[in-house]
Each structure stands twice: as C-alpha cells, then as structure tokens.
C-alpha positions as CSV (number, residue, x, y, z in Angstrom):
1,M,114.7,86.9,86.4
2,K,111.2,87.3,86.3
3,F,108.6,88.8,84.2
4,S,104.7,89.5,85.2
5,V,101.4,89.0,83.3
6,S,98.0,90.2,84.0
7,T,95.2,87.6,84.1
8,E,91.7,87.2,84.2
9,G,91.2,84.6,86.8
10,H,88.8,81.7,86.0
11,N,91.3,79.0,84.6
12,H,92.8,81.8,82.2
13,V,95.4,80.3,79.8
14,I,98.4,82.4,78.9
15,D,101.0,81.0,76.8
16,I,104.4,82.0,78.2
17,T,106.8,79.8,75.7
18,D,108.2,82.7,74.0
19,K,109.2,84.6,76.9
20,V,110.6,81.6,78.7
21,S,112.5,80.8,75.5
22,E,113.9,84.7,75.8
23,F,115.5,84.1,79.0
24,V,117.1,80.7,78.1
25,E,118.4,82.7,75.1
26,K,119.5,85.5,77.0
27,F,121.6,83.1,79.8
28,G,123.4,81.4,77.0
29,V,123.2,77.8,78.6
30,K,124.0,75.3,75.8
31,D,122.5,72.3,77.9
32,G,120.6,72.3,81.2
33,F,117.2,72.9,82.5
34,V,114.8,75.8,83.1
35,L,112.7,76.2,86.2
36,I,109.9,78.3,85.6
37,S,107.8,79.3,88.9
38,C,104.9,81.3,90.1
39,P,104.6,82.1,93.8
40,G,100.7,81.5,94.6
41,S,98.5,78.6,95.5
42,T,95.9,79.3,92.9
43,V,97.9,79.4,89.8
44,G,99.5,76.5,87.6
45,I,102.2,76.1,85.3
46,T,102.2,73.2,82.7
47,T,102.5,72.3,78.9
48,L,99.6,72.0,76.7
49,E,99.1,72.6,73.4
50,A,97.8,76.3,73.4
51,E,95.2,75.7,70.7
52,P,91.7,77.5,71.5
53,N,89.5,74.6,71.5
54,L,91.7,72.6,73.8
55,I,92.1,75.3,76.1
56,E,88.3,75.3,76.3
57,D,88.2,71.4,76.8
58,L,90.6,71.7,79.7
59,R,88.6,74.6,81.5
60,E,85.4,72.5,81.1
61,F,87.3,69.6,82.6
62,L,88.6,71.6,85.5
63,E,85.1,72.8,86.2
64,K,83.6,69.2,86.2
65,L,86.6,68.1,88.1
66,V,86.6,70.9,90.6
67,P,83.2,72.8,90.2
68,A,83.2,76.2,91.3
69,D,79.7,76.5,92.7
70,K,80.1,73.7,95.1
71,K,80.1,74.9,98.6
72,Y,83.9,74.2,100.0
73,R,84.8,74.4,103.7
74,H,87.7,76.8,102.8
75,A,84.9,79.6,102.4
76,Q,84.3,79.3,106.2
77,T,87.9,80.0,107.0
78,W,88.4,83.0,105.0
79,G,85.5,84.1,103.2
80,D,87.0,84.3,99.8
81,D,85.3,81.3,97.8
82,N,88.2,80.3,96.1
83,A,88.8,76.9,97.4
84,P,88.5,75.1,93.9
85,S,91.5,77.4,92.8
86,H,93.9,76.1,95.3
87,I,92.4,72.5,94.7
88,R,93.3,73.1,91.0
89,S,96.7,74.4,91.7
90,A,97.5,71.1,93.6
91,L,96.6,69.3,90.7
92,I,98.4,71.3,88.4
93,P,100.9,72.8,90.6
94,P,102.9,76.4,90.4
95,S,105.8,75.3,88.6
96,L,107.5,73.6,86.0
97,T,111.2,72.2,84.9
98,V,111.9,72.0,81.2
99,P,115.4,70.5,79.5
100,I,117.4,72.8,77.5
101,E,119.4,71.1,74.7
102,N,121.6,73.1,72.2
103,R,120.4,76.2,73.5
104,K,116.7,75.6,73.0
105,L,113.9,74.3,75.1
106,V,113.3,70.8,74.6
107,L,109.5,70.8,74.1
108,G,107.3,68.8,71.5
109,Q,106.1,70.3,68.1
110,W,102.9,71.2,69.7
111,Q,103.7,71.7,73.6
112,N,103.6,75.2,74.9
113,I,104.5,76.3,78.5
114,V,101.4,77.9,79.9
115,L,100.3,79.5,83.0
116,I,96.7,79.1,84.4
117,D,95.2,81.4,86.8
118,F,92.5,79.3,88.6
119,D,91.5,82.4,91.0
120,N,88.1,83.8,91.2
121,R,89.4,87.2,90.2
122,P,92.0,89.1,87.8
123,R,95.6,89.1,89.0
124,Q,98.9,90.3,88.4
125,R,101.4,87.4,88.3
126,E,105.1,87.1,89.0
127,I,106.7,84.5,86.9
128,Y,110.2,83.5,87.9
129,V,112.7,81.6,85.6
130,Q,115.9,80.1,86.7
131,V,118.4,78.6,84.2
132,S,120.8,76.0,85.2
133,K,123.5,74.4,83.2
134,Q,124.2,70.9,83.0
135,S,127.3,69.9,84.9
136,N,129.8,67.8,83.1
C-alpha cells in the first residue's frame, strides 16, 4: 500500500506517524513489523520528536554537516546542484522498519515517524507501507 505527500524540499520534515498507524490498523496484524519506504535518493525516513524547535535544530545540523552552498562534483555530472540532498539521504536513508505489538506501532512517547525531503525543490513523494506479521 502507498500514500503520497507534497513536500517543499530543502529539509522539509513531515510527520507521517498517523498515516502509517492507519495502515497498521487496516492490516490488523497483532505482532510483527512495518516497513516504511520512499523510493528516491534525496529523501530520508527516520524517527524524531516532531517538535518545531527540534526540527529546526535538525535542519541546522544537516546544513552544517552537509552544506548546500558548497561546490560538489556531482553538479558536473548532471548540473542539478543537489549533491547535498543525495549525501544527506545516505546518512538518513529512505526506509525504516518499526515493530508492531498488540496492533500498535512500538514507538517511544515522543517518537514520531518523519519523512525528510532533502531535495532542492518541491516534490511529490510516494511512501510505501508493508506490514508483515510475526511468524510463530
């Protein structure tokens, strides 16, 4: 199953926890895991407290770690100037697996599942959700 989100690019963070939870409930798996994946090499999926100031801290950290204004050799290949987006996606990959227990995602009290669009432009992203039940 899949769903779509519109992003703004430039480290845009979107909380997708509720949508993933809906899929878990729909599948009715008591115990198992869910795989959340977004095809693309300029996007990441991770967990984070989806608090606005922490999101800004993360954006600032990513910019310091992988600056957008640096000249990267990747631009010589395609001319698209989005090498930082690809590098950030290598650090925060485009998929995540979360356990399911008693038909609920196993997440900490402040833990949210977030999609981060690292690209340098707005995008329409497809998020795939696969639920597997625990084998006995």
